[in-house]
C-alpha angles and dihedrals in degrees: 000000000000126000095258090051092049092048091048092051093045090051090051091050095046093240097132130047120257113254133202123182086001091296128115110250124231111260136193125189119210119194116226135176088256099046136284127329113211119204121195118189112217098172145274101009099338119113139166118209120187122196133160090350091306121125118212120188120196122203094337112196127168092228088071104041146003096253090189086074095048129079117267118253134261088187132015121197117199117189099193145334104269115121095245090059104029123049116161092195090060090049090059091055093049099041122104125182089266100043118128115212117197127188147127122291089256087075098045099095090061101040122066112221094006113176101226118216122181127192110296096022119130128198138173107222125174087348092305124122109226127184124189112219132186121277117181148126125258099168111023114071143164122260090264090057097253114131115249086237114028120213112270098012096096140034139223116202135223109198123186117215108183105301094343125093118203121197116201103185103195116203107336145122125235092290123185091248090069087072088068094056109108135194096004109170098180127027131187108199124183118234120184135103140274094006105050134354142336118228086259092058093045090051091051091049091048090052089054095045099034099201118187089228124029120194114186108210139172084041104144111183096343114136101249093190087069088065093049088052093049093054100037090107091061105067091175090070111072111201111210117192115205131168099278106135 
């Protein structure tokens, strides 16, 4: 068996670490009732989730990783149309004949066969329950008064892996709808100005959601230690800092 075949088989079996730009990616393993969920942190808002031999890419963009070095997708989740979350060229690299691409209607004109989800929609894809939830700004706005992320234009997603519910918030502030999220085990919350949340906003959202594990992401140059300090009185929320600038 040649080296390429061995590497391909090893990737499929999860025997070698994922690489991007020739570097090993940070990886967390979450135990669920249906097997392990592997989370690889590409950067900014880009993630790779692997579960039951399914590869799920979230907001893949080439500015964050060399996707030619990463496994192709069974499912791709796009939160909204901004360039740092949505890159049609990267989708072409990751897409197989069977790949399902999910996103809001704002991405539809640039993605053939996009499966559109709007806020409140629920789908079961590849055996995974997926809910699209609101993601928008209330406070932070452009000079013309328009929010950076208007209500209804983008999605956050809640994905169920066995007995674990993972919330990937997309670009949003601590909006009232977060108070309705229940039984969230893992949350990815964005933390950078002026586009998303301050550490104080993320801390408030975390107090509403009460995830067992909180990953701040899309945080740019924000001081992540500030969030750790704000939540130090809630030991049931574990704040994990990964390279997600």
